[in-house]
PAMAR-919428 format. One line per field, with one value per residue (C-alpha): residue number from 1; x, y negated, z negated; chain. Coordinates in steps of 0.25 Angstrom, whole numbers, plus 5000, padded with zeros to 4 digits. Layout:
N
num <- NUM,...
c1 <- X,...
c2 <- Y,...
c3 <- Z,...
cadena <- A,...
***
This chain:
422
num <- 1,2,3,4,5,6,7,8,9,10,11,12,13,14,15,16,17,18,19,20,21,22,23,24,25,26,27,28,29,30,31,32,33,34,35,36,37,38,39,40,41,42,43,44,45,46,47,48,49,50,51,52,53,54,55,56,57,58,59,60,61,62,63,64,65,66,67,68,69,70,71,72,73,74,75,76,77,78,79,80,81,82,83,84,85,86,87,88,89,90,91,92,93,94,95,96,97,98,99,100,101,102,103,104,105,106,107,108,109,110,111,112,113,114,115,116,117,118,119,120,121,122,123,124,125,126,127,128,129,130,131,132,133,134,135,136,137,138,139,140,141,142,143,144,145,146,147,148,149,150,151,152,153,154,155,156,157,158,159,160,161,162,163,164,165,166,167,168,169,170,171,172,173,174,175,176,177,178,179,180,181,182,183,184,185,186,187,188,189,190,191,192,193,194,195,196,197,198,199,200,201,202,203,204,205,206,207,208,209,210,211,212,213,214,215,216,217,218,219,220,221,222,223,224,225,226,227,228,229,230,231,232,233,234,235,236,237,238,239,240,241,242,243,244,245,246,247,248,249,250,251,252,253,254,255,256,257,258,259,260,261,262,263,264,265,266,267,268,269,270,271,272,273,274,275,276,277,278,279,280,281,282,283,284,285,286,287,288,289,290,291,292,293,294,295,296,297,298,299,300,301,302,303,304,305,306,307,308,309,310,311,312,313,314,315,316,317,318,319,320,321,322,323,324,325,326,327,328,329,330,331,332,333,334,335,336,337,338,339,340,341,342,343,344,345,346,347,348,349,350,351,352,353,354,355,356,357,358,359,360,361,362,363,364,365,366,367,368,369,370,371,372,373,374,375,376,377,378,379,380,381,382,383,384,385,386,387,388,389,390,391,392,393,394,395,396,397,398,399,400,401,402,403,404,405,406,407,408,409,410,411,412,413,414,415,416,417,418,419,420,421,422
c1 <- 5024,5026,5014,5006,5014,5010,4996,4995,4999,4993,4978,4982,4984,4972,4965,4970,4964,4950,4952,4954,4946,4932,4937,4938,4923,4923,4922,4935,4946,4947,4952,4965,4966,4975,4968,4981,4996,4999,4984,4988,4996,4984,4977,4987,4990,4974,4973,4984,4978,4965,4972,4978,4965,4970,4956,4959,4970,4965,4952,4961,4968,4955,4951,4961,4960,4945,4947,4960,4952,4936,4938,4924,4932,4941,4928,4922,4935,4934,4920,4925,4936,4927,4918,4927,4932,4918,4916,4904,4897,4908,4904,4890,4895,4905,4896,4885,4894,4900,4884,4878,4885,4891,4884,4894,4888,4899,4901,4885,4887,4896,4887,4875,4885,4888,4874,4874,4884,4878,4865,4858,4850,4837,4845,4854,4841,4838,4848,4848,4834,4837,4850,4847,4833,4827,4835,4848,4857,4863,4852,4847,4859,4861,4846,4846,4860,4855,4841,4850,4857,4845,4840,4829,4829,4815,4818,4833,4828,4819,4831,4839,4830,4829,4844,4844,4835,4845,4857,4856,4868,4873,4875,4862,4857,4863,4861,4846,4846,4856,4842,4831,4838,4839,4823,4823,4817,4824,4816,4816,4831,4833,4823,4833,4845,4840,4835,4849,4857,4847,4851,4866,4869,4876,4886,4893,4886,4872,4873,4879,4867,4858,4865,4863,4848,4846,4854,4846,4833,4839,4835,4847,4841,4845,4857,4863,4859,4867,4879,4881,4881,4892,4899,4905,4911,4915,4915,4911,4895,4895,4900,4888,4880,4883,4882,4865,4864,4871,4862,4850,4854,4854,4865,4863,4865,4877,4884,4878,4884,4899,4898,4894,4906,4918,4918,4929,4923,4925,4911,4905,4910,4904,4890,4890,4894,4883,4875,4878,4884,4896,4903,4901,4908,4919,4921,4924,4932,4942,4940,4945,4956,4962,4962,4968,4975,4969,4967,4956,4949,4953,4948,4935,4933,4936,4925,4914,4915,4916,4901,4896,4898,4909,4910,4921,4933,4929,4930,4944,4947,4945,4953,4964,4963,4960,4973,4981,4976,4979,4996,4996,4987,4985,4973,4961,4950,4959,4962,4948,4943,4951,4951,4934,4934,4943,4935,4921,4921,4930,4941,4953,4946,4960,4967,4955,4957,4972,4968,4957,4964,4973,4962,4958,4972,4971,4957,4955,4942,4935,4923,4921,4937,4934,4921,4930,4939,4927,4921,4935,4935,4920,4926,4936,4925,4932,4918,4924,4933,4924,4915,4925,4930,4915,4906,4909,4908,4896,4890,4879,4886,4877,4889,4898,4884,4882,4896,4893,4880,4887,4899,4890,4883,4895,4900,4886,4885,4900,4896,4885,4895,4902,4911,4913,4912,4919
c2 <- 5134,5137,5129,5138,5149,5147,5142,5156,5163,5155,5158,5174,5175,5167,5178,5190,5181,5180,5195,5201,5191,5195,5211,5210,5206,5221,5231,5239,5234,5225,5210,5209,5224,5230,5242,5246,5241,5230,5225,5211,5212,5218,5208,5198,5206,5204,5191,5186,5196,5188,5175,5179,5183,5199,5203,5218,5218,5211,5222,5234,5229,5225,5240,5246,5237,5240,5255,5256,5246,5247,5231,5226,5212,5219,5225,5211,5206,5219,5213,5198,5200,5209,5196,5189,5198,5196,5213,5209,5224,5229,5218,5223,5238,5235,5227,5237,5250,5240,5234,5249,5252,5237,5225,5214,5200,5196,5208,5205,5193,5197,5206,5196,5186,5197,5201,5185,5185,5198,5188,5200,5189,5199,5210,5198,5194,5207,5213,5199,5201,5217,5212,5199,5195,5183,5176,5178,5165,5174,5178,5164,5160,5170,5169,5155,5157,5168,5160,5148,5157,5159,5146,5150,5135,5134,5150,5146,5133,5143,5150,5138,5132,5143,5146,5131,5133,5143,5135,5122,5122,5112,5118,5127,5111,5107,5120,5117,5101,5106,5116,5106,5095,5104,5105,5093,5093,5080,5078,5091,5091,5077,5083,5095,5084,5074,5083,5091,5076,5070,5083,5085,5071,5068,5078,5074,5086,5083,5069,5070,5078,5067,5058,5067,5065,5053,5049,5059,5052,5039,5038,5027,5023,5033,5038,5025,5029,5042,5036,5029,5043,5048,5036,5042,5053,5043,5028,5030,5033,5021,5011,5022,5015,5001,5002,5007,4998,4987,4993,4992,4976,4981,4971,4971,4988,4988,4977,4983,4997,4991,4984,4998,5005,4994,4997,4987,4973,4975,4982,4971,4960,4969,4970,4954,4953,4963,4953,4943,4936,4932,4923,4933,4943,4931,4931,4946,4947,4936,4944,4955,4947,4942,4957,4964,4952,4959,4949,4954,4949,4935,4937,4942,4930,4920,4927,4928,4915,4908,4917,4910,4895,4892,4876,4869,4869,4887,4885,4880,4889,4900,4894,4893,4907,4910,4903,4912,4925,4921,4918,4932,4941,4931,4938,4933,4935,4926,4916,4914,4914,4903,4895,4895,4893,4878,4875,4879,4870,4859,4861,4860,4864,4862,4873,4881,4882,4886,4897,4901,4902,4910,4920,4919,4921,4934,4939,4931,4937,4936,4927,4925,4920,4911,4905,4899,4893,4887,4881,4876,4867,4863,4857,4849,4844,4852,4857,4861,4869,4876,4878,4885,4894,4899,4897,4912,4919,4927,4932,4935,4929,4917,4909,4910,4906,4894,4888,4891,4882,4872,4870,4871,4860,4852,4854,4849,4838,4835,4837,4827,4816,4818,4830,4841,4854,4864
c3 <- 4994,4978,4975,4984,4979,4964,4966,4974,4964,4954,4961,4963,4946,4946,4955,4946,4932,4939,4945,4931,4924,4932,4929,4916,4918,4919,4906,4910,4911,4900,4901,4909,4910,4921,4926,4936,4936,4944,4945,4945,4958,4965,4962,4967,4981,4982,4980,4988,4999,4997,4999,5012,5017,5017,5010,5018,5006,4995,4996,4997,4983,4976,4979,4974,4961,4961,4962,4952,4942,4944,4942,4947,4951,4961,4970,4968,4976,4986,4990,4988,5000,5007,5007,5011,5023,5026,5026,5021,5022,5015,5005,5004,5002,4992,4983,4984,4980,4968,4964,4962,4950,4945,4950,4952,4956,4962,4970,4973,4977,4988,4993,4993,5002,5011,5014,5016,5026,5034,5033,5025,5016,5013,5009,5001,4994,4990,4985,4975,4971,4968,4960,4952,4945,4947,4934,4940,4944,4956,4961,4965,4970,4979,4985,4988,4993,5003,5005,5011,5019,5026,5024,5017,5009,5002,4997,4993,4986,4977,4972,4969,4962,4953,4952,4949,4938,4932,4931,4935,4943,4951,4962,4964,4963,4974,4981,4978,4983,4995,5000,4995,5004,5016,5013,5014,4999,4995,4982,4977,4978,4971,4959,4957,4958,4951,4937,4939,4939,4927,4918,4923,4927,4941,4945,4957,4968,4962,4963,4978,4982,4977,4985,4998,4995,4993,5004,5014,5007,5007,4995,4992,4978,4972,4982,4975,4962,4964,4969,4956,4948,4958,4956,4943,4954,4963,4965,4981,4975,4969,4981,4989,4978,4979,4994,4992,4984,4993,5005,4997,4994,4978,4975,4959,4959,4966,4958,4947,4950,4954,4940,4931,4938,4939,4954,4962,4963,4978,4978,4971,4982,4992,4986,4984,4999,5001,4994,5001,4988,4993,4982,4972,4982,4983,4968,4968,4980,4973,4960,4968,4974,4961,4955,4967,4975,4988,4997,5006,4991,4994,5007,5004,4994,5006,5014,5003,4997,5009,5014,5002,5006,4999,4993,5002,4990,4991,5005,5003,4993,5004,5015,5005,5003,5017,5021,5008,5015,5029,5024,5019,5029,5043,5050,5061,5053,5041,5051,5054,5041,5037,5049,5048,5034,5037,5051,5046,5032,5039,5030,5041,5056,5062,5053,5054,5068,5066,5058,5066,5079,5073,5070,5085,5091,5083,5088,5098,5102,5087,5089,5074,5077,5090,5083,5072,5083,5090,5078,5074,5086,5085,5070,5076,5086,5098,5104,5118,5115,5103,5114,5125,5112,5107,5119,5125,5111,5111,5097,5088,5076,5071,5066,5079,5087,5078,5082,5096,5097,5088,5096,5110,5104,5101,5117,5122,5113,5119,5133,5130,5125,5138,5135,5147,5144,5152
cadena <- A,A,A,A,A,A,A,A,A,A,A,A,A,A,A,A,A,A,A,A,A,A,A,A,A,A,A,A,A,A,A,A,A,A,A,A,A,A,A,A,A,A,A,A,A,A,A,A,A,A,A,A,A,A,A,A,A,A,A,A,A,A,A,A,A,A,A,A,A,A,A,A,A,A,A,A,A,A,A,A,A,A,A,A,A,A,A,A,A,A,A,A,A,A,A,A,A,A,A,A,A,A,A,A,A,A,A,A,A,A,A,A,A,A,A,A,A,A,A,A,A,A,A,A,A,A,A,A,A,A,A,A,A,A,A,A,A,A,A,A,A,A,A,A,A,A,A,A,A,A,A,A,A,A,A,A,A,A,A,A,A,A,A,A,A,A,A,A,A,A,A,A,A,A,A,A,A,A,A,A,A,A,A,A,A,A,A,A,A,A,A,A,A,A,A,A,A,A,A,A,A,A,A,A,A,A,A,A,A,A,A,A,A,A,A,A,A,A,A,A,A,A,A,A,A,A,A,A,A,A,A,A,A,A,A,A,A,A,A,A,A,A,A,A,A,A,A,A,A,A,A,A,A,A,A,A,A,A,A,A,A,A,A,A,A,A,A,A,A,A,A,A,A,A,A,A,A,A,A,A,A,A,A,A,A,A,A,A,A,A,A,A,A,A,A,A,A,A,A,A,A,A,A,A,A,A,A,A,A,A,A,A,A,A,A,A,A,A,A,A,A,A,A,A,A,A,A,A,A,A,A,A,A,A,A,A,A,A,A,A,A,A,A,A,A,A,A,A,A,A,A,A,A,A,A,A,A,A,A,A,A,A,A,A,A,A,A,A,A,A,A,A,A,A,A,A,A,A,A,A,A,A,A,A,A,A,A,A,A,A,A,A,A,A,A,A,A,A,A,A,A,A,A,A,A,A,A,A,A,A,A,A,A,A,A,A,A,A,A,A,A,A
***
């Protein structure tokens, strides 16, 4: 509560400085000079009233202050609070009265916005043409704003282009590109944004807008390039670029990007897996395991190396590492993985069956684990038992279908030799 009160007081003090500072833009009174006693107290009361949404009170105070001091800033505040109260007719009236004798751009701006709220677009445009020449940025800004409100986008583009030519403002550029995108003039929007990018570098908002256009036009090469540039603001954009390169099969670009920015080697492992370079992926996984001691990387090492048709010695090493993992993290997947490695490679089929049976006990509906169990019995020459396990499995998995055919063939051969199949 105390912090909030201190913050409110500091904001009020700032408000006083802003108001008195604005007042000094006019000739009388001199900088910092108070015209009436307790002027600051009145300002605080007005600011508190505004903060509470009591604009009638704040307007009354500003009227009193203006009457006593003739400082234009108080008149501006009267018009501002009338606008916030949505008393648009009064805003227009007050603005017209003041601007007959002294033109104040801020008050005039509120008059224009009040006319727009009343949907008096033509009157607002005529007033702009009357008060401003065509070299003034405010003129182009307001005209483009009005035309966008009227949904006259082609006309708005003209004024936005003129305004951008005057100030090369990023915000004007973004507004211009938005309107061009709405008109589906993607190439024109791109031309402006690319030129700005070349001249001023990759401002976050400009590059984001380019990314939006490239995404909408399916220009993934340029999209990846922009994501790379956006990577200086957030690493996630570099990951977006990596994903695009992988989807396009540009693995070398993805790897170069990872190395260039020193990204986590997990991304490198991910690229190698996508590229089906499993031995390289396994090497990175093991490096990550040694660095972090995270068991998930040791498991990935085993998986990726096994996918790469390892040597007999490497298979034995995989089995050893899987047994180590099971000791700490027993689960159905690990039981099956280890069991299948031992069975399929004829390392220790009986031991493999033991682990596979544990996997099936935990997940009896998992067809991969059921297949491993049947395959173990087949390897032991128990074709009937294997067939009874696998015969009801319906799948399109090529490996399981291959096992099923071999087991069925074994059973038929046994039947021909006199074994009865029930």
